[in-house]
C-alpha positions as CSV (number, residue, x, y, z in Angstrom):
1,M,-24.3,-16.5,-3.1
2,R,-22.9,-15.0,-6.7
3,L,-23.3,-11.4,-5.2
4,Y,-20.2,-12.9,-2.1
5,A,-18.2,-14.3,-5.3
6,Y,-18.4,-10.7,-7.0
7,L,-17.4,-8.6,-3.6
8,A,-14.3,-11.2,-3.2
9,D,-13.5,-9.5,-6.6
10,V,-14.2,-6.1,-5.4
11,V,-11.7,-7.1,-2.7
12,I,-9.1,-8.3,-4.3
13,A,-9.2,-5.6,-6.6
14,V,-9.0,-2.9,-4.2
15,H,-6.5,-5.1,-3.0
16,F,-4.5,-4.9,-5.8
17,A,-4.9,-1.1,-6.1
18,Y,-3.1,-0.9,-2.6
19,V,-0.6,-2.8,-3.6
20,A,0.2,-0.9,-6.8
21,A,-0.7,2.7,-4.6
22,V,2.0,2.0,-2.5
23,L,4.9,0.4,-5.4
24,L,3.7,3.3,-7.9
25,G,5.0,5.9,-4.8
26,L,8.0,4.2,-4.8
27,V,9.1,5.0,-8.0
28,L,6.9,7.7,-8.5
29,I,8.4,9.9,-5.4
30,P,12.2,10.0,-6.5
31,L,11.2,10.6,-10.4
32,G,9.0,13.7,-9.4
33,G,11.7,14.5,-7.2
34,L,14.8,14.3,-9.5
35,L,12.4,16.0,-12.2
36,G,10.8,18.7,-10.0
37,W,7.4,17.8,-9.6
38,R,5.9,19.6,-6.6
39,W,3.0,17.0,-6.3
40,V,5.4,14.7,-4.6
41,R,6.2,17.0,-2.0
42,R,2.4,17.3,-0.9
43,F,2.5,16.1,3.0
44,W,-0.7,14.3,3.5
45,P,-0.2,12.1,-0.2
46,R,3.3,11.1,1.4
47,V,2.3,10.7,5.1
48,I,-0.8,8.4,4.2
49,H,1.9,6.3,1.2
50,L,4.4,5.7,4.5
51,A,1.3,4.9,6.9
52,M,0.2,2.2,4.0
53,I,3.5,0.3,4.0
54,G,4.2,0.7,7.6
55,I,0.7,-1.3,7.9
56,V,2.0,-4.2,5.7
57,A,5.8,-3.9,7.6
58,Y,4.4,-4.2,10.9
59,Q,1.1,-6.8,9.8
60,A,4.2,-9.2,8.3
61,W,6.4,-8.4,11.8
62,L,3.9,-9.8,13.7
63,G,2.6,-12.5,12.0
64,I,-0.7,-11.2,11.1
65,E,-2.7,-12.0,7.8
66,C,-3.8,-9.0,5.6
67,P,-6.9,-7.9,6.5
68,L,-8.4,-7.6,2.9
69,T,-7.0,-11.4,2.1
70,T,-8.9,-12.4,5.0
71,L,-12.0,-10.9,3.7
72,E,-11.7,-12.0,0.5
73,K,-11.7,-16.0,1.5
74,H,-14.3,-15.2,3.5
75,L,-16.4,-14.4,0.8
76,R,-15.7,-16.6,-1.6
77,T,-16.3,-19.6,2.0
78,L,-19.7,-18.1,1.9
79,A,-20.1,-17.9,-2.2
80,N,-19.4,-21.5,-1.5
81,V,-16.4,-21.9,-4.3
82,D,-13.0,-23.0,-3.7
83,V,-10.3,-20.3,-2.6
84,Y,-9.2,-18.7,-5.3
85,P,-10.7,-19.9,-8.7
86,G,-13.6,-16.8,-8.8
87,S,-14.1,-14.8,-11.8
88,F,-11.6,-14.5,-14.3
89,I,-10.4,-11.0,-13.3
90,G,-9.8,-12.1,-9.5
91,H,-7.8,-15.4,-10.7
92,W,-5.4,-12.9,-12.7
93,I,-5.4,-10.6,-10.2
94,D,-4.7,-12.6,-7.2
95,R,-2.1,-14.8,-9.2
96,M,-0.4,-11.8,-9.6
97,L,-0.3,-10.4,-5.7
98,F,0.0,-13.9,-3.9
99,C,3.1,-16.2,-4.7
100,E,4.3,-19.2,-2.2
101,A,7.8,-18.2,-0.3
102,P,8.5,-18.5,3.5
103,P,7.2,-16.4,5.9
104,W,11.1,-14.9,6.4
105,V,10.6,-13.4,2.3
106,F,8.0,-11.7,2.6
107,V,9.2,-9.7,6.1
108,T,12.1,-9.2,4.4
109,A,10.5,-7.6,1.1
110,Y,8.0,-5.8,3.1
111,T,10.7,-4.4,5.5
112,A,12.7,-3.4,2.8
113,V,10.3,-1.2,1.1
114,A,9.6,0.2,4.2
115,V,12.7,1.5,4.9
116,L,13.0,2.3,1.5
117,T,9.6,4.7,1.8
118,V,11.0,6.1,4.8
119,L,14.2,7.1,3.5
120,L,12.6,8.7,0.5
121,T,10.3,10.4,3.3
122,V,14.0,11.9,4.3
123,L,15.7,12.8,1.1
124,I,12.4,14.3,-0.6
125,P,11.0,15.1,2.3
126,P,7.4,16.5,1.7
127,E,6.3,20.2,2.9
128,R,4.8,20.6,5.9
129,P,1.3,22.1,6.1
130,A,0.7,25.6,6.9
131,G,-0.8,24.2,10.3
132,L,1.7,22.5,11.1
133,R,5.0,24.8,10.1
134,L,7.2,25.8,13.0
135,P,7.5,29.9,13.9
136,G,9.6,31.6,12.2
137,R,10.0,29.0,9.2
138,G,8.0,29.7,6.1
139,A,5.4,31.5,8.6
140,G,5.2,34.1,6.3
141,P,6.4,37.3,6.5
142,R,7.5,38.6,9.9
């Protein structure tokens, strides 16, 4: 049963990493745009970043609980422990990730982050990979 508690801690660590990646992108993309960092214009990381927050905002609008939260709770139930006391690391990561507020607060926050991410995509556009470029636009010599 202890295995389930450890797996729940792994799930919450992955959840924390997911949130951190979205928020870090919101800081590093505009900073990189200002400082001329080429890596912030890479296509696939930007598409993944946009998809990550898009999924969160979509779930919030539909009132769907995050699958990672559902999985973590299920694993803690299988471990016969109360939801969220768990280990020290799991407990503190959980306290940083979750707070009590009405659902509209989260829907508004997730939507604002999604809109900001789309805005960054427009203001600091990623470079299209060679296979996705339109003919005559950066496709090489004519």
